[in-house]
N, C-alpha and C positions, 0 to 999 in steps of 0.2 A: 470626788464623787465619781461613781462608775455609771457608764451608760453601756449596758449589755447589747451586743450585736451578734448576729448570726455569722459564723465563720465564713460562709459563702459570700457575704457582703464585703469582705476585706481581701479577697483573692488578688484583685488588681493592685491594690496598694502594697501588699506583701510581695508580690512578684516583681513590682517595679523597684522596691527598695532593697530586696534581697541581694542583688549583685553589688550594690553600694555598701551593704552591711546592715545587719540588725544585731541586737544583743541577745545572746542566749544566757540565761541566768539560772543558777541552781545554788542550793545551800544544803548544809547538813550540820546539825547540832551547833547552830550559831555561826558557822563559817560560810560566808557568802562569796560567790565568784561570778563573774560575767566574762564573756568572750564575744568577739565579733565573729559572726558567721556570714558567709556569702552563698552557701549552697543549702538547699532544702526543698521539700515538697509538701504540699497540702492537698489532701484528697480524702477519699473514702477507702478504707481497708477494713476487712472483717465487719462490714456494715457499721463502721464507726468513723466519725470525723477524726482524721489523724494528720499530724505533722511529723515528717521524718527529717531528722537533722544528723549531720555527720560530725563526729568529734574524734580527733586523733587520740590514739592511746597515750601519747606523750603529754597531753594537756592536763593541767590541774583540774579543769572542768570535768574531765573524764573520771578522775578518782572521786570527785564529789557526786557526780551523777550516778555512778555505780552504787553509792550508798543511799542516795535520796530517792532515786527513781522518779523524780519530778523535775520539770523545767518550765520556765516561762520565757517566751520570746517577747521582747519589747522592741517596737518598731518606731524609730524616730520620724518626725515630720521630714518631708523631702528637703534636702539641703542643710539639715541641722546636725549637730553633734559630730561633725566630721573629725575633729581633733580627738574626741572621746572614742569614736569608732576605731581610729588609728591606734590609740593607746591600748585599747582592749583587744585589738587584733595582733599586737606585736609584743606585749608584755605579759608575763606569766603571773598569775595569782599566787604562785609560790614565792615570788620575789617582791611583789608590791601589793598593797591593798588598792585595787582598782576603784572601789567605791569611794575611798578617801581621795585618791589621786584625781578622780573625775568629778568630785563633789556630788556624788549620788548618795541618796539615803540608803542605808542598808535595809533592803527589803527584797521580796521575790520579784519585784518589777524595777525597771529603771524609771525613776520618778520624772525625769526630764523628757521621757517619751509619752506619747498620748494613746498608743494602741498596744494592747497586750493580749497574748494567747497563753493561757495556762494549760499545761499538759501533764499527764501521768504516763509513764512508760508502760506500754503493753507488750512490747517485744523489742529485742535488740539483736542485731546481727553483725558479726565481725566480717570485715571484707575478706574475700578469698582472693589473695593476690595472684593465684594461678589462673583465675578466670577473668582477669582484667585485660582489656585490650592493651596491646603494647604501647601505643602512642599515648594513652592516658597514664599508664604506669611510668613511662619516661618523663612525661611533663610534670606530674604531680607527686610521684613517689620515688624520686631518686635516692632518698635517704631511708627507704623502707619504713617510713612512719605512716602507717595505714590508719583507717578510720573504723570506728564502731558506729553503726547506724542505729539510732534510737527512734522507734516509732512511738510517738506520744499521742494518746487519745486526748483530744481537745475537751477540756472540762469547763473552760470559761473563755470567753472572748469579749473584750470590752475596751472602750475608750475611757480615759481618765480626764477629768476636767478639774481645774483648780477651783477650790471653794472660794466664794467671794465674801 
């Protein structure tokens, strides 16, 4: 069962959980993938509610997101799914089926999470490594594996509850 909420009402929870990890999910033609992200922004851009997420060019999620132009963020309850966040943050969907490994249902959301934000990409921007502060470049990009920033318009935001 879905309980729709205004995206403004979930800022606090999103921002508190993000550094601990949330799931970024996408699929294309029946292939599902999820990855753990710890960086992102929620706000208003172009008079639209938008989530901005960063996905490295080397990630399997990048190739799927380029085809689908849609993603869902699934936010676990505080303190839960630590093992699954670890797996989805360190293993590639090219090598394993993360949904099977983590016992998730194959869907656009992570069924073990209770808060979800569905987005459609309205803009994407590749990082300009020449414009990046040197300390950030040294700390996060020593292997020259940069990010694509996806700006996703929030199409739906909701809690899921188990049917009784």
